[in-house]
N, C-alpha and C positions, 0 to 999 in steps of 0.2 A: 281350848278352843272348840268351836263350833266346824260343822262338817263342811259347812258350806266356805266357812274363812279358811280352813285347810287347800280347799282345792282350790280358792282363789288365790292363795299364796304359791300353791305347785303349778298351777298356770302361767302367772307370773314369771316366776323363777325358770320355769322349762324354756321361757321365749328370750329372757337375756339375763342367764345364772352367771355368764365370766363374772359380771360383776356384783353376784349376791355373796360368796365367801370361797372356801377354799377347794383347790381341785389337786387331783391325783390320780394316778393311776393303781389299784389296786389287785392282789392277788390271794390267790387262799393262802393261811398259815402253812398249810403245808406244802408248798410251793415256794418257799422261802420268802412270803409275803409279809407283812405287818404281822407285829406278837397279837396275842390274846388283849382284848381289853380296850383297843383301838378301834375309832367309830370304822376304820379301815377294813379294819378285821372283821367286827359286827356287821358290816352291811355285805363284806365277802360272805360270810357264813351262812345270813338270810337268805339269799340271791342261790349259795347252795343247795338251801334246804328246800327250797322251790323250784324242782326242775321242770314240774310238768307247767310254767310261768316260763322258761326261759327257752327249752330246746321244741322242737318240733321234727315230725318225724320222717319228713321226705328226702330234704337234698343229701344226705350222704347215705339213703338207698339204693343200691345198686339195681332195684327190682326194672325187669324191660319192657319198652311199650313197643307194641307192633303196630304199624302201619299198613293202612288201604294204599290199594295203586293210585298215584297220580298222574297228571297228565304229563305233559313236557317235562324235563328234568333233566339236568346232568345226570343223574345218579336216581337209583328207585330205591328209599330205604326201607328195609324189612323189618329191620327191630333197631333200636337205639338204648342207652343208657348211660348213666355220667356214671364214671369209676371216680370216686375221690380216693389219694393215697396220702395227703397229707394237709396236715390242719393247723394254723398258728392263731391261737387264740389270745383275743388282749382286752380286757375287762378294765374300763375307767367311770370316776365318776368323779361326780362335781356336786360337793357341798354349797347349802347356802338356806337362806330366812335363819340366821344366830340366833340365840337367845338372848338377855342382856347378859348373860354370862359369857357370850361370843360361842357356845356350844350350837352345832348345826343342828337345825329340825328336820331337813329336808336332804333328801342324795337324789340324785338324778345319775342313772348306772347305764352305760352303753356298753355295749356285747358285741364286738366284731370278730368273726372269724375270716381267715383268710384260706382259701379252698384250693387245693392244688390236685388237679388229675388230669384226665383225660374224657371226652366226650364220642361215645362209641357207636358207629354204624353199621350192622350187616347190611350191604347194601348189593342189591341184583341189578341187571344188564336191562337198559333201557326197550332195547329188544327182547319183545317175546318171547323168541324163539331160543335165545340166549340163557342157559340156568345157571350159572356158573355164579359165585359169590363173592364178595370182596367186602374184609372189614375196612375200614376207616376209624381213624383216630385222631383226633384233635385237642389239642391241648388245652386245658380248663384252667383259668383262672377268674374265681368267684370270689367275691366279698360278700359274706351274710350279717346282717344287721340286725341288733333291738336293741331297745331302750325299757328301763323298768324304773319306775317311782318309789324311793322310800321313805315314810314318814315315823317319826318318835315325839312326844310331846310332853309339857311337864306331867310329873304326877299331882294328883288331886289331892295328895295328902298334906302338902306345903312344905315337904320336908325339901324341896329346890332339885329332887332328883327329877330323874327322866326314863320315858319308858325302855324297853328296847325297841329298834327298828324292825320295822314290819312292813311287809309290800304292800303297796295301795294301789298301783297303774301298772298298764303294761300296752306297748305296744303290737303291732302285729312283726312280720319280719319281711326286708327288705334284703333280696340278692340279687348281685347283679355283677355282668362280666366287665371287671377291668379293662379301663378303655372301648367298653362297649358300649352302643348305639341305641339297642333294641330298648326299649321303656313299656311296662304299662301304666298308662295314663289314668285309666279309671277305672272302678272295679263295681256296677250296679247292682246290689242284693234284694231280689223279691222273695218272699215268704210268708203268706198271709197276712199280717196288718203291717208287715214289716216291709218297708221299703228304703232302703239308706244306699247313698252313693259316698263311697270312699276313693278320697284324690292322695292320700299320704299316710301310706304303711305306716310309717313310723312312727305315726302320732301319738300322743301315751292317751289312754283311757282307766278310768277306775275299774277296778277288779269286779265290781257288781255291775258295769254299763260292758262287761265283754260281748260280744253279739251272741244273742237265745235266740234258738230255732225250738217249734213246737216239735214233740216226738212224731215222726212219721208221716213228715209233711213234705211238698217238694219245693225244693230251694232254685228260682232260676238267678241265673247270674249273667251278664253284660260284660265283659271288659272291651275296652277300648284300648290299642297300643297305636304306636306312632306310624307304623305300617300297616297299609293293609294287605299286603303279603305275608305276616307272620305268622307263624302257625303257633296258638296258645292249646296249651295241654291242662287237665285239669287234675289233681292230686288229693284222693279224699280215701278217708277210713275203704278198705276193701274195693277201692275205685280209682282206676287210672283211665282218662277217656281224652278225647280230641276236642275240642269245641267246634264248634259250626260257623265256620267264615263267612261274614254277610256282608262279605266281598267291600264293604265301606269304611274299613279299620277297626268295627264291630265284631265281637265275637261271642255266641251265645252256647249255653251248656245247662244243664237241670241236672242236679243229684237229690235222693232222697237226704232227711236230716238223721233218719235212724230212729231208735228205739232206745239205746243204749243211752244213759244219762250219764254226765257226767263231760270234763271238758275233751274235748279234740281240735284239731287243725284242718284247714283246708289249703289249696293252696293251688295261684294260678300264675303258668310259667309261660312264658313268652317268648319263644326262637325267633332268631331270622328266617327268612324263607332259606339262606345259604348254607344255616347250620346243617340243616337237614338234604336238602336238594342240590348240594353246590359241594363234590368233593376236594375242592381247593379254598373254600373260603374259610373263614375263622368261625370259631366257636363264638356266638355271643347271644345271651340270654335277659332276663330279668324278670324277676321271679316275685311276687308276694304270698305272704304264708298268713292265714289269720286264724285266731284261734274263734272257737266257739262253743257254745254249752248249751247240750238240747235239756229243756225245761222239765221238771223241775229240779234243776241241780244248785246246788247251797254254794255260792261264793263266798269268798272272805270277805269282811265287812273290810271299809276303807277310810274309815274316820282316823 
């Protein structure tokens, strides 16, 4: 099949795959999942062989943020960090687009991680004369989600065989607090000739269409959240800072693309105001973590 036809099938099945074919949950064979040679095992092995398209470096990192002094608040956070103590993972695959023999040619994989732990704050008194410090621990209960698309096609030799499963597309990562209300609504990215706005981090993209940034250029981000009082943070390679709150629900930040080629990630992390500035308010967050490549980085083909 031609590349355009392959991707058209992928897009259609991503919308209504429930009626396209078999659905199953998969695990690695080592974890007691399906045996070698099955579609489930081959898809799991392909996913495991591409960790750079599955994992991201930020959400389980316990690095601390430092805060500048704020105006009136119940507490004055000085430092804060997440501490993940337990991760429950689930990998679910849906098969579709069967060939004439009923063998699936498309697999959509959803990876979910249920993260348990605490959001930790070292807080000072709002009274500048009081130098005491308090550590506040808020229960953390986050769901981390990413989607992947894998394809295979009939061999060209007429034997009736199929190629191996291979990764064709990926989404960003969406992390949100269970039962939370804080939401990133959109993210505008501007750098050189690039000007794009993302409204759904779990939308699938071809591997070769992953966000590309020219080396040593400035990247401008504008994140819009559901509340004008949210605090928005940037997670990037060797850089962690706070967005500027524009007071209208939008938040601005700039960062350098870097000079090292290869696949990287950056994250936009929205926290409710009470998460940081109220010692009794619950932890509530939503983050989008997106892959990007500094050009010229060679990305896998997706035909």
